[in-house]
N, C-alpha and C positions, 0 to 999 in steps of 0.2 A: 810385532812385539820385541822388544829388548831384554836381553840379559846381561847380568854383570855380578861376577864373583868379587866378594865382599873378603879381602883377606887381610887377616891381621897378624901383625909379627912384632917382633922385638928384638933388638940388639942385631947381632950378626945372623939373626934370622933372615933379614933382608936380602944375604947373598942365595939362600935357597929357593925364592921366589921365581927365579928365571926359569928353575927347572918345572915348573908347572903350567908356565904359559905356551897354549896351543899356537897354533899358526892363525894369523890375522884373518879374521873373518866378520862380515859385517853382521851387526847386531848383538856380536857377543864381546864384553870389556872387561877390564879388571879393575878395580878400586883398592890400593893399598893402603891400609891405616899402619903407620911403621912409627913406632915407639922408640925414639932415641934419647932418652932421657940426659945421657952423658956426652951429646952431641960428637959421637965418634965418626959418624958418617957425614961427611961434609958434601960428598957427592954420589949421587946414585949409581948402584953397577948399571954399566952401559948397557946390557941387553934390557932394562927396563925402561928404557927412553923408546917407546914407542906410541904413537897415536892411540892405540888401545887401551892404553896403561896409564892412570892415574896414581901418583904416590902422594900421601900428605903424611908429613911428620908431624909428631907432637911430643912434649916432654913428659907429659903423665904416663902412669904405669897402672896396670891392672887390664886383665881379659876384656873384661865387661866395659870398661872406659873404651878400651881400643875398639871393640864393635860398636858402639854407640857412636864414637864418631864416623866408623864407616857409614852406619844408617843416615847419620845426618847428612852426609855429603854426598850419598847415593844417587845416581840418576839414570835408573833404568826401570823398565817395569815389573823385571822379575828379578827379584836381588838373591842370591846363593851365599851361605856362610861357608867361608874356608879358613884354612890354615896354610902354613907358609910348608908343611910337610905332607901335603897331599899329592896325590897323580891324577891326572886328567887325561882322557881320550876323546877323540875328537867328535864322538859319536853324543858324549854326555849332555852337552848344550841343547843339543835337538831333541833326547829323551825328555829333558826337564822343560822344554816349552811344549811339548806334543802333550805332555800332562796336563799342563794349564790350559791349553786350547780343547782339548778334547772335555774336561771338566772345568769350564768358566766359572761354577758356581763356588769353587775353592778358594780359600784366602792363602793357604798354607799347607805345602807338599812335603811329604817325609820319604826320602828314597833309601837305597842300600850303599853299603861300603864294599867294594870288591878288595880283596887280598889277595897278594902274589899266589900264583898257581902251586907253590911248594907249602903253604901255609894254611891253616884252617880256615873255615867260615869266620868273619870279624865277628857274627853274632847269629843269633836263630831269628829268622824273619818270618812274617806271615806270607802264606803262597799267592795270597791274592789281594787286590784292591781293597782298602777299607777306610771308611771313615773313624777317624780317632774322636772319642767323645767323652772319654772318661781319665781322670788323671794318671790312672795307674798304667794306660796306654801309651803315656807320655814320657814316662820314668826313663824308658829303655833307649830312646831318641839321643842321637848323637849330634853335635851341634852341625858337623859337617855333612849332616844327611838333609838338612832343612833348607827350603825354598820357599819364597813368598812374594806377594804382589807388596811392590813399595805402597801403591795407595792405602792398601787395607791396614798397613803397620803404621805410616803416617797418620792417616785418619783418626787412627785410635790411640795414638801417643804412646805406642807399646815400646819398651826399650828394654836392655838387658839390666837387671838389677845390680848395680854397682858395687853392691856389698858381697857379692857371689862372683866365684871364678878365679884364675889363676891370680895371684899379686892381691887378693884379698884375705881376711880373715877365714870367710867361709871359701874355701877354696874349690868347690864344685858345685853342680846344680843350677847354674845359671841357665842353660839352655832348657831344662825343664820347667824353670821360672817362667821364662819367656813364653814358652807354649802354654803353660798354664793360663797365663796373661791373655794370650790369644783366645783361648777357649773360653775363659770368665766373660770376655768382652764379646763373645758371638759369633768368632772367626771360624770357619768350615776349615777342620784339618783332615788332611787324607794321607794315606800311605799307600805308595804304590811299589811294587816288588822289580823294581828297577835299578841298575846300577847306575851312579851318578858320579863316583867318586873312588878313588884308591887310595890305601891305607895298610900298613903292615899289620898284621894280627896284634901285635904288642903295640900298647900305648900307655900314655900315662896314666890313663883312668883304669885300665887293667890292674896296673901295678898296686891299686889302692885296696887295703884290706877294709873289709866293710866294716868290721867292728872296731878299729882303732879309733883311739881318741879325736882326731882330727874328722875323720869320715862321721862319726856320731855328732860332732860338734855341729858339723855342715847340714847334714841331715835334719837335726833339731831346728837351726835356724831357718832350713827351707820350710820346714812344719808350722813355725810361726807366721811366716809369711802368708801360707795358705789358710790356717785355721784362726790366728789370734791366740789369745790366752788359752783358748780350749788345746791348745798343742801341748801345755802341760800336763793334762790329762791324759792326752794320747802318749806322752811319754811314759807315763806310769803302766798304761796298759800295754804298751809295746814291751816294757820291761817284763812284765809279768809274763805276755805270750811268747817271746823270744829268749825267755831264761835259758833253756836247754841248749839252743844254737850259741848263743854268744858266749857261755860259759865252757863250752868245748875250744871256744877260740880264747880262753886265759882272762875273760873281762867280767867283773863281778857285777852284781846287779846294782850296786852303788855308783860305781865306775860307769856303768851304762847310762844311770840316769841322771848324774852328775854332768856328764858331758852333753848330753841331750839337751837337758835345761840350760847349761851354758849357752850352746847355740840359740836358745829361744831367747835368752836375755839379749844377746849380742842383737839379733834382729830386731829385738824391740827398742833398744837404744840408740843402735848406729843409725846414722844419718844417712838417708837412702840416696 
């Protein structure tokens, strides 16, 4: 069973990728999808020129487009979503492969992020392995925690929704919708309380305010993808139920509902 890290990077992020590469090991490889729209990097960093590293350059922008490009070019049994700012440990590939070997029935596995010793835990995790069968169980999963069988994803034509993610109008939620699509198509998803990647506690996701206009827009768009026109009703219900919470954040009922509905309109009309 082979494993491949799908690393999405943009611009000068290519310079950071060498920091996460492990010592070459049979069955473990790296596929780097590098967006360089301005053609700044005529040559790849020397340390990326290795037999276990493939680099594919594209001019498109947008994180989901980058991830889909990597998915299209991937060539291993087990694929792992990665970014250019993560850290890896030599034991992590083994942890991932062991989960799939021990549970051959699963298609997608979700793991844990380890933070530096002087920082808080990245998030609160379950204590035991558990199958994830509901949408609300998938919302907290980060992209760099996800690994999956290539055949399961390719067979079911599952991709990241390019209307979402960094570089798109709805700039978050792409990994949630990816997992939701896996669930909708009958794939088996399981969480394992095992570390497979390292990242500082602070991240771009943690810096987002849940009730700011952009976040409400993005979650409104996600809701439309999942529920269609029924999402508009859910927006009204959410505006009523969550009123005390978002009012404390300085957001009015009208602002909440307008941003949510605007996100729905975007998902309804934007080309997928």
